[in-house]
N, C-alpha and C positions, 0 to 999 in steps of 0.2 A: 546903395540905399534907394536910389531911384528905381532900380530893377525890382525890388520888393514892393515898392509903392505901386508900380505899374501892374504887377501880378495881383496885388490885393484889389486894385481898382477893377480888374477883369473878372476875378472870382466872385466878388460881392454880388453883381447883378445876376450871375448864373445861379447862385445859391438862393437868392431872393425869388427868382422865377420858379425854382423847384419847389420852394415852400408854398408858394401861391397855388401851383398846379396840384400839389398833394392835399390841399385842404378839402376840396369836395370829396375825394376818394375816402379820406379819413372819416368824414361825416357819414358817408353811406355805410362804411364798415361798422361804425358805431351803431347805426340803426339796425343793421342785420344782426349784430350781437344781441341787441335787445329783443329781437323776434327770432328765436332759434328754429321755429317750424317753417320759416320761409326760405326760399332759395335765393342766392345772391342775384343781382341784376345781370342782364346779358352784357358781355364785353362790348366796348365801343359805343356805349350810350351816354358816357359822361361828356358834359359840355365845359367849355372853358369858363372860369370864374368871371362873373359879371355879365354873361350872355343872357339873352331874353328867355331861352328855354330853361336855364338853371334857376333864374329868379322867379319864373312863373309856376314851376311844378317841381316836385320831388319824386324820385324813382322809388317804386315799390317792387317787391318780389313777385315772381310768377307772371301775373297778367299785365304789369306796368300801368296800373290805373292812376291817372293824375289826381292830385289832391285838390287843385283849384278848379273853379268852374270854367275859367278860360281854357285851361289845358285839357279839361274833359271834353269841351266842345271841339277842340282841335284834334284830339286823339281819334284814330279810326275805330269804328265799331267792330267788335268781334262777336260773331254768332256762336252761342253756346250750343253744344250738341247734347240733346237730352239723353239721359242714361236709359239703358234697356230696362223695360218694366217686366216684372214677373207676372205670370198668369194670375188673374183675379181669383181669390179663394171663393168668392160668392158665386161667380158665374161659372168658374171652372174652365173658361175658354183659354185655349193655348194661343200664344202669339202666332200671327200669320207669317209664314215663311214663303217668300217669293221663290218660285221654281225657275231655274234657268232653262233655256231652250233645250239643252241636252238632257237634263233630268226630266223635263216634261215629255219628251219624246220617248216614252217607254214602250217597248215592243209588246204586243199582246201575247199573253201566255197561251201556249198550245195545250189543250187538255190531253191527258194521257190516253193512249190508244187502248181501247178495250179489246182484250184477247178472249176469244171464246174458249170455254172450258172443254177439255178433251176427255173428261170423265164420262163414264156411261151411266152415272147415277140417274135413276128414274127414267131411263130411255128404253123404249121397246126396239129390239133389233131383229133383223132377219138376215141370216147368212146362207150362202150357197157355196159349197166346197166340193171339188172333184178330186178323187185320189185312187190309190191302188195300194196293195200290200202283199204280204207273204205270211203264211200261217203253218203251224204244226198241230196235229190232232193226235191224241193218245186215248183210244177207246178203252173203256173199262172191261169189255168182254172181247173174246176172240170172234173171228169171222164176222166182223162188222165193216161194211164198206165205208171208208173214210176219205177216199179220193186220192190215194197215192198214185203217182205216175207209173210206178213199176208194178205194184200189186195193189188192187183196190181194197183188199182185206188185211193189209199189214197191221201190226200192232202199233206202229208209229207211221203216220202219214204226213208228208210235207208237200205243200203245193202252193201255187200262187193264188191269192185271194181274188175274187171277182172285182173288176173295176166298179167303183161305187160313186154315188153322189149323195152328199149330206145336206139336208134342209134343216136349218137350225134357228128356231125362234128363241129369243132371250129377253131378259128384263134386268136392268141394273138395280140391284138392291141397295148399293152404296157406292162410294168411290172405287172400292177395290173388289167388290163381290157382285157377280152376275148369277142369276138362275138361268139355266139353258136346258134344252131338250133336243138332242140330235135324232133326226129321222133318217136312217140310212137305207137307200134303195140301191140294189145291185143292178148295174147296167148290163153286165154280161152274166150268162148262166153259170151256176156253180157246177161242181162235178156231178151232182145229182140231177142236173138239168132244170133246176129251179133257180129263181132269183132270190137273193138275200133280202131280208128286211129286219132292221134293228130299231129299237127305241131305247135311247140312252139319255135319261134325265140326270141332272147333276148341277154342280156349281163350278164357276170359273173365278180364279183369283188373278188380279192384275198387280204386277210388281211395282209399276210406276204409272198410276192412272192418268197423270197430267202430261206425260211425255208423248211426243208425236210418234216415237218408235218405242214400243213397250212389249215386254214379255208377259206371257200368261201361262197358267197351268190349271188343269181341270181335274175333278174327281167325280166320276159318274157311275151309275148302275147301268149294266148292259142287259137288255132283254132281247134275245134272238128269237124271232118268230118265223124263221125260214122253214119252208116245208121240206120234208125228208122222204126218201124212197123207202117204202116198207112192203116188199113183195109178200104174197101169202105164205110162201115157204121159207121166209127168212127166220133164222133161229132166234133172232133178237129184234125187238121193236125199237126203232130209233125215234125218240121223241121229237116232236116239232117245236118244242120249247127248250130254251137254254137260258141260264142266268149267269151273270158274271160281273166283273168290275172293269172300269176303263180309266185310263189316264192319258191326257194329251197335253203336249207342251208346244208352244208356238210363239211367233213374233208377228205383231200387227203394226202396220204403218198407217197412221191416220192421215188420209188425204185432206180431210176436213172434219168438222165436228160430227157430221152425220154420215160419213162414209169412210171405210177403211179396207185395206187389202192385207191378207194375212196368210202365213204359211205355218203348217203344224205337222208334227209326227206324233203318233199315239200307239198305245199298247192296250190290247183287250185280252182278258183272261176269262174263259168260260169253264164252268165246272159241273153243270147239271147233266147235260146230254152226254158229254165226254169232257175230258180235260183238254183244253185248247189254248193256244197262244197265237195271237195275231198282231203283227206290227204293220202299220200303214202310215202313209204320208200323203199330203194333199195341199192344194192352194185354193183360196177362196176369197170372196168379197162379202162385206157386211154393210147394210144400210140401217140407219137408226132414226127414230123420231122420239120426242121433238128435238 
């Protein structure tokens, strides 16, 4: 019996202390239940019943603002952070953003490098070309000297054409089209002991006008004004004039906008004086302005 009495005398103070300690927590939980939008107070802020802090103030959610003037004076001041403001609709001014040192150090932009056009549009050109060729002549009549190496009056004459130099003025009509006129001067004498002279106006077409290396093709009229031998006893008079057509194809390398080097091969067909075919090739240079 004394054992139960001693156990009851020990458990009673412990139960009483637990009830006293649970009383403030129960009061705070009741206050939180009455304000569902507020967060519960932080843990470890409860004071023992009867203490000065418990009797002076009550705890609230979120900011822990004291309810009594004494506790408000003792509580530390918390500086509120103002919210970010939107740009004013009246002024339209955007909020100023401070740049960091890395974002402020922006490298200056380099302007794009201007590339000169390689087109010959609206350019005046002057070219100089030297070349040589081979030809075949088919006279319309018998006993006409046509310069064959074996017999001068054969019906078909084949021989080397005189070495020549072409002086070529030109003008760019558009990106792809040039007007040109070849003036051909024979540097060596022809089989008739005279020098050749051709005038060949026409047009040139560029396949890729902006490329530094570009192909071209021409279509020209050929007027041959080379003097011919006509002895008094000749059975037929050979005309000093001949007409024909010419085509040349070549490759130009643009060293710069105003200067190029080119190679070409061409074919000329004459049909007035006699039927003739001439193939030639040469290399030249061209200067242009502006």
